[in-house]
GUKE-905295 format. One record per residue (C-alpha): residue number from 1; x, y, z. Coordinates in nm, 4 decimals, m for minus. Each point is the difference from the previous one (the first is absolute). Last residue first. Example, Ala and Ser with C-alpha at 12.3 -4.5 7.8 and 13.67 -1.06 7.14 Angstrom:
BEGIN
<rec i="2" px="1.3670" py="m0.1060" pz="0.7140"/>
<rec i="1" px="m0.1370" py="m0.3440" pz="0.0660"/>
END
This chain:
BEGIN
<rec i="313" px="2.4572" py="m1.3331" pz="2.1157"/>
<rec i="312" px="0.2139" py="0.1473" pz="m0.2750"/>
<rec i="311" px="m0.1832" py="m0.1036" pz="m0.2801"/>
<rec i="310" px="m0.3231" py="0.1709" pz="0.2018"/>
<rec i="309" px="0.1957" py="0.3099" pz="0.0590"/>
<rec i="308" px="0.1073" py="0.0181" pz="m0.3788"/>
<rec i="307" px="m0.3487" py="m0.0702" pz="m0.1073"/>
<rec i="306" px="m0.1489" py="0.3210" pz="0.2167"/>
<rec i="305" px="0.2814" py="0.2259" pz="m0.0949"/>
<rec i="304" px="m0.0475" py="m0.0812" pz="m0.3789"/>
<rec i="303" px="m0.4040" py="0.0384" pz="0.0432"/>
<rec i="302" px="0.0575" py="0.3328" pz="0.1790"/>
<rec i="301" px="0.2529" py="0.1265" pz="m0.2821"/>
<rec i="300" px="m0.2503" py="m0.1549" pz="m0.2517"/>
<rec i="299" px="m0.2187" py="0.2479" pz="0.1317"/>
<rec i="298" px="m0.3310" py="m0.1752" pz="0.0490"/>
<rec i="297" px="m0.3732" py="0.0363" pz="m0.1892"/>
<rec i="296" px="m0.3190" py="m0.2192" pz="0.0815"/>
<rec i="295" px="m0.2421" py="m0.0842" pz="m0.2372"/>
<rec i="294" px="m0.3009" py="m0.1843" pz="0.0645"/>
<rec i="293" px="m0.2534" py="m0.1825" pz="m0.1975"/>
<rec i="292" px="m0.3920" py="m0.0354" pz="m0.0476"/>
<rec i="291" px="m0.2209" py="m0.2948" pz="0.1166"/>
<rec i="290" px="m0.3229" py="m0.0855" pz="0.1525"/>
<rec i="289" px="m0.1626" py="m0.1916" pz="0.3164"/>
<rec i="288" px="m0.2803" py="0.2217" pz="0.2151"/>
<rec i="287" px="0.1426" py="0.0530" pz="0.3081"/>
<rec i="286" px="m0.0422" py="0.4177" pz="0.0130"/>
<rec i="285" px="0.2245" py="m0.0544" pz="m0.2577"/>
<rec i="284" px="0.2496" py="m0.3302" pz="m0.0407"/>
<rec i="283" px="0.2530" py="m0.0599" pz="m0.2224"/>
<rec i="282" px="0.2226" py="m0.2115" pz="m0.2076"/>
<rec i="281" px="0.2892" py="0.1463" pz="m0.1307"/>
<rec i="280" px="0.2038" py="0.0437" pz="m0.2832"/>
<rec i="279" px="0.3274" py="0.1378" pz="0.1236"/>
<rec i="278" px="0.2573" py="0.2500" pz="m0.1507"/>
<rec i="277" px="0.2852" py="0.0946" pz="0.2001"/>
<rec i="276" px="0.1107" py="0.3479" pz="m0.1721"/>
<rec i="275" px="0.4306" py="0.0324" pz="0.0271"/>
<rec i="274" px="0.1076" py="0.3583" pz="0.0754"/>
<rec i="273" px="0.3414" py="0.1595" pz="m0.0501"/>
<rec i="272" px="0.0760" py="m0.1266" pz="m0.3742"/>
<rec i="271" px="m0.3085" py="0.0699" pz="m0.0935"/>
<rec i="270" px="m0.3050" py="m0.1552" pz="m0.2407"/>
<rec i="269" px="0.0974" py="m0.3191" pz="0.2187"/>
<rec i="268" px="m0.2620" py="m0.2137" pz="0.0306"/>
<rec i="267" px="0.0036" py="m0.2845" pz="0.1917"/>
<rec i="266" px="m0.2643" py="m0.2859" pz="m0.0260"/>
<rec i="265" px="m0.1849" py="m0.1690" pz="0.2860"/>
<rec i="264" px="m0.2560" py="m0.2982" pz="0.0456"/>
<rec i="263" px="m0.2828" py="m0.1014" pz="0.1691"/>
<rec i="262" px="m0.0445" py="0.3202" pz="0.2508"/>
<rec i="261" px="m0.2493" py="0.0305" pz="0.2478"/>
<rec i="260" px="m0.2435" py="0.3407" pz="0.0412"/>
<rec i="259" px="m0.2284" py="0.0706" pz="0.2873"/>
<rec i="258" px="m0.2024" py="0.3577" pz="m0.0704"/>
<rec i="257" px="m0.2255" py="0.1210" pz="0.3038"/>
<rec i="256" px="m0.2482" py="0.2981" pz="m0.0473"/>
<rec i="255" px="m0.1216" py="0.3051" pz="0.1806"/>
<rec i="254" px="m0.2472" py="0.2400" pz="m0.0863"/>
<rec i="253" px="m0.0079" py="0.3708" pz="0.0386"/>
<rec i="252" px="m0.0592" py="0.0607" pz="m0.3730"/>
<rec i="251" px="0.3024" py="0.1850" pz="0.0133"/>
<rec i="250" px="0.2167" py="m0.3673" pz="0.0226"/>
<rec i="249" px="0.1385" py="m0.1789" pz="0.2736"/>
<rec i="248" px="0.1744" py="m0.3587" pz="m0.1017"/>
<rec i="247" px="0.1255" py="m0.2599" pz="0.2760"/>
<rec i="246" px="0.2549" py="m0.1550" pz="m0.1589"/>
<rec i="245" px="0.1595" py="m0.3877" pz="m0.0721"/>
<rec i="244" px="0.3506" py="m0.0589" pz="m0.1608"/>
<rec i="243" px="0.0995" py="m0.3724" pz="m0.0352"/>
<rec i="242" px="0.3783" py="m0.2076" pz="m0.0404"/>
<rec i="241" px="0.1121" py="0.2828" pz="m0.2048"/>
<rec i="240" px="0.3463" py="m0.0686" pz="m0.1421"/>
<rec i="239" px="0.2738" py="0.1606" pz="0.2001"/>
<rec i="238" px="0.2214" py="m0.3193" pz="m0.0456"/>
<rec i="237" px="m0.0348" py="m0.0995" pz="0.3896"/>
<rec i="236" px="m0.3498" py="0.0241" pz="m0.0384"/>
<rec i="235" px="m0.2254" py="0.2801" pz="0.0210"/>
<rec i="234" px="m0.3307" py="0.1166" pz="0.2235"/>
<rec i="233" px="m0.2271" py="0.3418" pz="m0.0451"/>
<rec i="232" px="m0.2426" py="0.0930" pz="0.2024"/>
<rec i="231" px="m0.1286" py="0.3307" pz="m0.1319"/>
<rec i="230" px="m0.2254" py="0.3194" pz="0.1095"/>
<rec i="229" px="m0.1140" py="0.2070" pz="m0.2699"/>
<rec i="228" px="m0.1250" py="0.3274" pz="0.0129"/>
<rec i="227" px="m0.2714" py="0.2246" pz="m0.1904"/>
<rec i="226" px="m0.0096" py="m0.2073" pz="m0.3404"/>
<rec i="225" px="m0.2678" py="0.1991" pz="m0.2126"/>
<rec i="224" px="m0.3540" py="m0.1595" pz="m0.0493"/>
<rec i="223" px="m0.1622" py="m0.2272" pz="m0.2496"/>
<rec i="222" px="m0.3813" py="m0.0699" pz="0.0442"/>
<rec i="221" px="m0.2154" py="m0.2725" pz="m0.0934"/>
<rec i="220" px="0.0712" py="m0.2203" pz="0.3487"/>
<rec i="219" px="0.3355" py="m0.0071" pz="m0.0970"/>
<rec i="218" px="0.2807" py="0.1664" pz="m0.1847"/>
<rec i="217" px="0.2952" py="0.1359" pz="0.2272"/>
<rec i="216" px="0.2793" py="0.1974" pz="m0.1178"/>
<rec i="215" px="0.3294" py="0.0691" pz="m0.0313"/>
<rec i="214" px="0.2487" py="0.2221" pz="0.0997"/>
<rec i="213" px="0.2411" py="0.0513" pz="0.3330"/>
<rec i="212" px="0.2929" py="0.2055" pz="0.0796"/>
<rec i="211" px="0.3239" py="0.0024" pz="0.2374"/>
<rec i="210" px="0.2240" py="0.2402" pz="m0.0028"/>
<rec i="209" px="0.3698" py="0.0494" pz="0.1024"/>
<rec i="208" px="0.1554" py="0.0101" pz="m0.3693"/>
<rec i="207" px="m0.2602" py="m0.3204" pz="m0.0725"/>
<rec i="206" px="m0.1790" py="m0.2623" pz="0.1621"/>
<rec i="205" px="m0.2932" py="m0.1164" pz="m0.1835"/>
<rec i="204" px="m0.3589" py="m0.1338" pz="0.0457"/>
<rec i="203" px="m0.1307" py="m0.1024" pz="m0.3121"/>
<rec i="202" px="m0.4127" py="m0.1129" pz="0.0112"/>
<rec i="201" px="m0.2422" py="m0.1831" pz="m0.1773"/>
<rec i="200" px="m0.3295" py="m0.1592" pz="0.1081"/>
<rec i="199" px="m0.2876" py="m0.1926" pz="m0.1658"/>
<rec i="198" px="m0.3346" py="m0.1046" pz="0.0219"/>
<rec i="197" px="m0.2498" py="0.0252" pz="m0.2841"/>
<rec i="196" px="0.0712" py="m0.2112" pz="m0.2809"/>
<rec i="195" px="0.1138" py="m0.3216" pz="0.2728"/>
<rec i="194" px="0.2635" py="0.0156" pz="0.2661"/>
<rec i="193" px="0.3115" py="0.1880" pz="m0.1175"/>
<rec i="192" px="0.3443" py="0.1359" pz="0.0863"/>
<rec i="191" px="0.2827" py="0.2159" pz="m0.0956"/>
<rec i="190" px="0.2324" py="0.0830" pz="0.2331"/>
<rec i="189" px="0.3573" py="0.2079" pz="m0.0345"/>
<rec i="188" px="0.1869" py="0.0022" pz="0.2704"/>
<rec i="187" px="0.3108" py="0.2873" pz="0.0359"/>
<rec i="186" px="0.3403" py="0.0238" pz="0.1175"/>
<rec i="185" px="0.3096" py="0.2517" pz="m0.0234"/>
<rec i="184" px="m0.1074" py="0.2268" pz="m0.3182"/>
<rec i="183" px="0.2000" py="0.2676" pz="m0.0854"/>
<rec i="182" px="0.2421" py="m0.2080" pz="m0.2856"/>
<rec i="181" px="m0.2760" py="m0.1074" pz="m0.1799"/>
<rec i="180" px="m0.0796" py="0.3566" pz="m0.1710"/>
<rec i="179" px="m0.2781" py="m0.0629" pz="m0.2481"/>
<rec i="178" px="m0.1040" py="0.3315" pz="m0.1993"/>
<rec i="177" px="m0.3133" py="0.0439" pz="m0.2292"/>
<rec i="176" px="m0.2750" py="m0.2682" pz="m0.0488"/>
<rec i="175" px="m0.1586" py="m0.3040" pz="0.1856"/>
<rec i="174" px="m0.2042" py="m0.2626" pz="m0.1145"/>
<rec i="173" px="m0.1636" py="m0.2879" pz="0.2273"/>
<rec i="172" px="m0.1315" py="m0.3098" pz="m0.0131"/>
<rec i="171" px="m0.2014" py="m0.2970" pz="0.1576"/>
<rec i="170" px="m0.1099" py="m0.3515" pz="m0.0993"/>
<rec i="169" px="m0.2690" py="m0.2722" pz="0.1648"/>
<rec i="168" px="m0.1647" py="m0.2909" pz="m0.1265"/>
<rec i="167" px="0.0390" py="m0.1396" pz="m0.2990"/>
<rec i="166" px="0.3227" py="m0.0999" pz="m0.2448"/>
<rec i="165" px="m0.0238" py="m0.3215" pz="m0.1967"/>
<rec i="164" px="0.2822" py="m0.2174" pz="m0.0117"/>
<rec i="163" px="0.1991" py="m0.1212" pz="m0.3059"/>
<rec i="162" px="0.2489" py="m0.2579" pz="0.0657"/>
<rec i="161" px="0.2753" py="m0.1269" pz="m0.2332"/>
<rec i="160" px="0.3090" py="0.1258" pz="0.2812"/>
<rec i="159" px="m0.2052" py="0.3060" pz="m0.0400"/>
<rec i="158" px="m0.3134" py="0.1769" pz="m0.1104"/>
<rec i="157" px="m0.2317" py="0.2863" pz="0.1853"/>
<rec i="156" px="m0.3425" py="0.0912" pz="m0.0861"/>
<rec i="155" px="m0.2703" py="0.2271" pz="m0.0927"/>
<rec i="154" px="m0.1928" py="0.1911" pz="0.3375"/>
<rec i="153" px="0.0616" py="0.2423" pz="0.2736"/>
<rec i="152" px="m0.2128" py="0.1740" pz="0.2487"/>
<rec i="151" px="0.0491" py="0.3443" pz="0.1656"/>
<rec i="150" px="0.1668" py="0.2000" pz="0.2343"/>
<rec i="149" px="0.1328" py="0.3330" pz="m0.0673"/>
<rec i="148" px="0.2891" py="0.2156" pz="0.1087"/>
<rec i="147" px="0.1272" py="0.3600" pz="m0.1661"/>
<rec i="146" px="0.2942" py="0.2508" pz="0.0239"/>
<rec i="145" px="0.1008" py="0.3252" pz="m0.0397"/>
<rec i="144" px="0.2915" py="0.2221" pz="m0.0043"/>
<rec i="143" px="0.1894" py="m0.3095" pz="0.1275"/>
<rec i="142" px="0.1668" py="m0.1547" pz="0.2559"/>
<rec i="141" px="0.2200" py="0.2638" pz="0.0904"/>
<rec i="140" px="m0.3361" py="0.2190" pz="m0.0246"/>
<rec i="139" px="m0.1517" py="m0.1224" pz="0.3010"/>
<rec i="138" px="m0.3781" py="m0.0256" pz="m0.1922"/>
<rec i="137" px="m0.2224" py="0.2338" pz="0.2112"/>
<rec i="136" px="m0.0018" py="0.0816" pz="0.3665"/>
<rec i="135" px="m0.3705" py="0.0215" pz="0.0173"/>
<rec i="134" px="m0.0534" py="m0.3095" pz="m0.2194"/>
<rec i="133" px="m0.1563" py="m0.0005" pz="m0.3734"/>
<rec i="132" px="0.3571" py="0.0517" pz="m0.0949"/>
<rec i="131" px="0.0815" py="m0.3893" pz="0.0760"/>
<rec i="130" px="m0.2662" py="m0.0540" pz="m0.2753"/>
<rec i="129" px="m0.2461" py="m0.2673" pz="0.0480"/>
<rec i="128" px="m0.1336" py="m0.1565" pz="m0.3210"/>
<rec i="127" px="m0.3769" py="m0.0855" pz="m0.0253"/>
<rec i="126" px="m0.0918" py="m0.3055" pz="0.1519"/>
<rec i="125" px="m0.0128" py="m0.4029" pz="m0.1281"/>
<rec i="124" px="0.1966" py="0.0461" pz="m0.3088"/>
<rec i="123" px="0.0400" py="m0.2113" pz="m0.2718"/>
<rec i="122" px="0.3562" py="m0.1373" pz="m0.0935"/>
<rec i="121" px="0.0602" py="m0.2387" pz="m0.3041"/>
<rec i="120" px="0.3261" py="m0.1879" pz="m0.0001"/>
<rec i="119" px="0.1800" py="m0.2547" pz="m0.3342"/>
<rec i="118" px="0.2902" py="m0.0783" pz="0.1193"/>
<rec i="117" px="0.2754" py="m0.2011" pz="m0.1505"/>
<rec i="116" px="0.3069" py="m0.1981" pz="0.1795"/>
<rec i="115" px="0.3202" py="m0.1243" pz="m0.0408"/>
<rec i="114" px="0.1489" py="0.1429" pz="m0.3112"/>
<rec i="113" px="m0.2274" py="0.3114" pz="0.0543"/>
<rec i="112" px="m0.3307" py="0.0837" pz="m0.1132"/>
<rec i="111" px="m0.2508" py="0.3073" pz="0.1049"/>
<rec i="110" px="m0.2743" py="0.1643" pz="m0.0743"/>
<rec i="109" px="m0.2182" py="0.2231" pz="0.2379"/>
<rec i="108" px="m0.3609" py="0.1118" pz="0.0533"/>
<rec i="107" px="m0.1467" py="0.2697" pz="0.2186"/>
<rec i="106" px="m0.3480" py="0.1056" pz="0.1003"/>
<rec i="105" px="m0.1510" py="0.2906" pz="0.2566"/>
<rec i="104" px="0.1803" py="0.3003" pz="m0.0147"/>
<rec i="103" px="m0.2548" py="0.1172" pz="m0.2333"/>
<rec i="102" px="0.2256" py="0.0214" pz="m0.3585"/>
<rec i="101" px="0.1171" py="m0.3937" pz="0.0067"/>
<rec i="100" px="0.3751" py="m0.0831" pz="0.0365"/>
<rec i="99" px="0.1787" py="m0.1696" pz="m0.2611"/>
<rec i="98" px="0.3105" py="m0.1530" pz="0.0247"/>
<rec i="97" px="0.2254" py="m0.2284" pz="m0.1730"/>
<rec i="96" px="0.3090" py="m0.1508" pz="0.1344"/>
<rec i="95" px="0.2970" py="m0.1256" pz="m0.2457"/>
<rec i="94" px="0.1846" py="0.2638" pz="m0.1029"/>
<rec i="93" px="m0.1456" py="0.2858" pz="0.2296"/>
<rec i="92" px="m0.3797" py="0.0499" pz="m0.1426"/>
<rec i="91" px="m0.2513" py="0.2673" pz="0.1197"/>
<rec i="90" px="m0.3154" py="0.0337" pz="m0.2177"/>
<rec i="89" px="m0.2712" py="0.2125" pz="0.2082"/>
<rec i="88" px="0.3065" py="0.0055" pz="0.2638"/>
<rec i="87" px="0.1522" py="0.3024" pz="m0.2623"/>
<rec i="86" px="0.2882" py="m0.0258" pz="m0.2883"/>
<rec i="85" px="0.0047" py="0.3864" pz="m0.0855"/>
<rec i="84" px="0.3207" py="0.0631" pz="0.1125"/>
<rec i="83" px="0.1761" py="m0.3497" pz="m0.1685"/>
<rec i="82" px="0.1222" py="m0.2923" pz="0.1882"/>
<rec i="81" px="0.4092" py="m0.0769" pz="0.0687"/>
<rec i="80" px="0.0330" py="m0.2797" pz="0.1974"/>
<rec i="79" px="0.2654" py="0.0492" pz="0.3084"/>
<rec i="78" px="m0.1306" py="m0.2890" pz="0.1826"/>
<rec i="77" px="m0.1199" py="m0.3437" pz="m0.0845"/>
<rec i="76" px="m0.0593" py="m0.3198" pz="0.2987"/>
<rec i="75" px="m0.1701" py="m0.3192" pz="m0.0274"/>
<rec i="74" px="0.0169" py="m0.2181" pz="0.3459"/>
<rec i="73" px="m0.1538" py="m0.3473" pz="0.0667"/>
<rec i="72" px="0.0521" py="m0.0317" pz="0.3797"/>
<rec i="71" px="0.2419" py="m0.2964" pz="0.1084"/>
<rec i="70" px="m0.1315" py="m0.2433" pz="0.2479"/>
<rec i="69" px="m0.3410" py="m0.1096" pz="m0.2172"/>
<rec i="68" px="m0.2754" py="0.1962" pz="m0.1453"/>
<rec i="67" px="m0.2551" py="m0.1714" pz="0.2095"/>
<rec i="66" px="0.2111" py="0.1122" pz="0.2963"/>
<rec i="65" px="0.0207" py="0.3199" pz="m0.0703"/>
<rec i="64" px="0.1419" py="0.2493" pz="m0.3141"/>
<rec i="63" px="m0.1389" py="0.1152" pz="m0.2976"/>
<rec i="62" px="0.2327" py="0.3330" pz="m0.1327"/>
<rec i="61" px="m0.0130" py="0.3131" pz="m0.2377"/>
<rec i="60" px="0.1762" py="0.3154" pz="0.0435"/>
<rec i="59" px="m0.0213" py="0.2166" pz="m0.2823"/>
<rec i="58" px="0.1997" py="0.2703" pz="m0.1696"/>
<rec i="57" px="m0.0406" py="0.3948" pz="m0.1401"/>
<rec i="56" px="0.2624" py="0.2666" pz="m0.1128"/>
<rec i="55" px="m0.1786" py="0.2920" pz="m0.0919"/>
<rec i="54" px="0.2385" py="0.2526" pz="0.1911"/>
<rec i="53" px="m0.2155" py="0.0675" pz="0.2464"/>
<rec i="52" px="m0.0512" py="m0.3358" pz="0.1137"/>
<rec i="51" px="m0.2317" py="m0.3010" pz="m0.1275"/>
<rec i="50" px="m0.1170" py="m0.2976" pz="0.2428"/>
<rec i="49" px="m0.1417" py="m0.3510" pz="m0.0839"/>
<rec i="48" px="m0.0885" py="m0.2102" pz="0.3426"/>
<rec i="47" px="m0.2105" py="m0.3619" pz="m0.0644"/>
<rec i="46" px="0.0475" py="m0.1853" pz="0.3422"/>
<rec i="45" px="m0.1189" py="m0.3674" pz="0.0591"/>
<rec i="44" px="m0.1238" py="m0.2512" pz="0.2088"/>
<rec i="43" px="m0.0466" py="m0.3748" pz="0.0223"/>
<rec i="42" px="m0.0886" py="m0.2279" pz="0.2677"/>
<rec i="41" px="m0.3060" py="m0.1567" pz="m0.1759"/>
<rec i="40" px="m0.2293" py="0.0517" pz="0.2665"/>
<rec i="39" px="0.1988" py="0.3550" pz="0.1028"/>
<rec i="38" px="m0.0693" py="0.0930" pz="m0.4300"/>
<rec i="37" px="0.1222" py="0.3582" pz="0.0415"/>
<rec i="36" px="0.0520" py="0.2847" pz="m0.2187"/>
<rec i="35" px="0.1554" py="0.3525" pz="0.0302"/>
<rec i="34" px="0.0233" py="0.2672" pz="m0.2908"/>
<rec i="33" px="0.2389" py="0.2767" pz="0.0306"/>
<rec i="32" px="0.0229" py="0.2827" pz="m0.1959"/>
<rec i="31" px="0.2735" py="0.3380" pz="m0.0265"/>
<rec i="30" px="0.1171" py="0.3107" pz="m0.0526"/>
<rec i="29" px="0.3047" py="0.1213" pz="0.0208"/>
<rec i="28" px="0.1981" py="0.3798" pz="0.0404"/>
<rec i="27" px="0.2890" py="m0.0156" pz="0.2994"/>
<rec i="26" px="0.2958" py="0.0467" pz="m0.2196"/>
<rec i="25" px="m0.1489" py="0.2753" pz="m0.1136"/>
<rec i="24" px="m0.2057" py="0.0820" pz="m0.3433"/>
<rec i="23" px="m0.3100" py="0.0774" pz="0.1210"/>
<rec i="22" px="m0.2661" py="m0.2154" pz="m0.0684"/>
<rec i="21" px="m0.2756" py="0.0104" pz="m0.2327"/>
<rec i="20" px="m0.3363" py="m0.2351" pz="0.0956"/>
<rec i="19" px="m0.1033" py="m0.3407" pz="m0.1526"/>
<rec i="18" px="m0.3664" py="m0.1032" pz="0.0659"/>
<rec i="17" px="m0.1575" py="m0.0435" pz="0.3161"/>
<rec i="16" px="0.0040" py="0.2812" pz="0.1267"/>
<rec i="15" px="m0.2427" py="0.1220" pz="m0.2827"/>
<rec i="14" px="m0.2845" py="m0.1866" pz="0.2046"/>
<rec i="13" px="0.0288" py="0.2993" pz="0.1890"/>
<rec i="12" px="m0.0366" py="m0.1337" pz="0.3812"/>
<rec i="11" px="m0.2519" py="m0.0221" pz="0.2729"/>
<rec i="10" px="0.0306" py="0.2018" pz="0.2776"/>
<rec i="9" px="m0.0842" py="m0.1881" pz="0.3114"/>
<rec i="8" px="m0.3144" py="0.0020" pz="0.2381"/>
<rec i="7" px="m0.1328" py="m0.2740" pz="m0.1494"/>
<rec i="6" px="m0.3395" py="m0.1590" pz="m0.0615"/>
<rec i="5" px="m0.0906" py="m0.3538" pz="m0.1951"/>
<rec i="4" px="m0.2271" py="m0.1522" pz="m0.2711"/>
<rec i="3" px="0.1686" py="m0.2318" pz="m0.2408"/>
<rec i="2" px="0.0987" py="m0.0556" pz="m0.3530"/>
<rec i="1" px="0.3726" py="m0.0219" pz="m0.0647"/>
END
């Protein structure tokens, strides 16, 4: 990442891109997620890997969207014992191999299953944003800490006899500590980019009577904390996201307009209590076209209630 910028956000030590020592409790967990989009192909994907405090690892990898077909291509592994000294400089969970760079700026992932292959390279477009850099810190039921970072993707994907080059925008996150999914009622997690120096990230969470917001705005050579997000949200009858727009106020006093429209949805269920609606988006930031991703969390009890009402109507 070679660019000039200013920021008041505290930098994250690159050591935190590597594996952490976790506690032994049932919620101890470390995870890394890489999200890819090819809107011109109608394709999106997620590469997600994790390890718990007992040294049992897993991964969930998917390609989905209209360019893939009516059903997503999904491959999942869990409960794979990994050595205590294996780190993310050379991370292997059976058919997944991940290698991070040493400066919070690159990663390379190779994955091969029966139905698809991925060779994915991440190159950072900005410094990593840690939730601990916010005055309120990282919510401790989400993680001890967590960072978000946007960048560009290269490499390729192969499926159904096709090979498609990876290009354009991508995002990643990394969290470590504990994860208590059950205390969360709802959230909206957004990444969007409209060029190498114009991007936004915000995460707005409803939990235990609180509304929490974290994120940043990167534009005009300055990266600032998100202070407030006023969201306009529309969904379909099945609770999938139809559109999500927002006015974002940051610590530099700027107002940024974000607009996003999903072109696919994948349902990720990391816990029996909740489902994550994962959607790649076409986006605009202050009117400049771009792309990104939108994750909306719903409780399964609400999903089932809305489904029952719809079927009874």
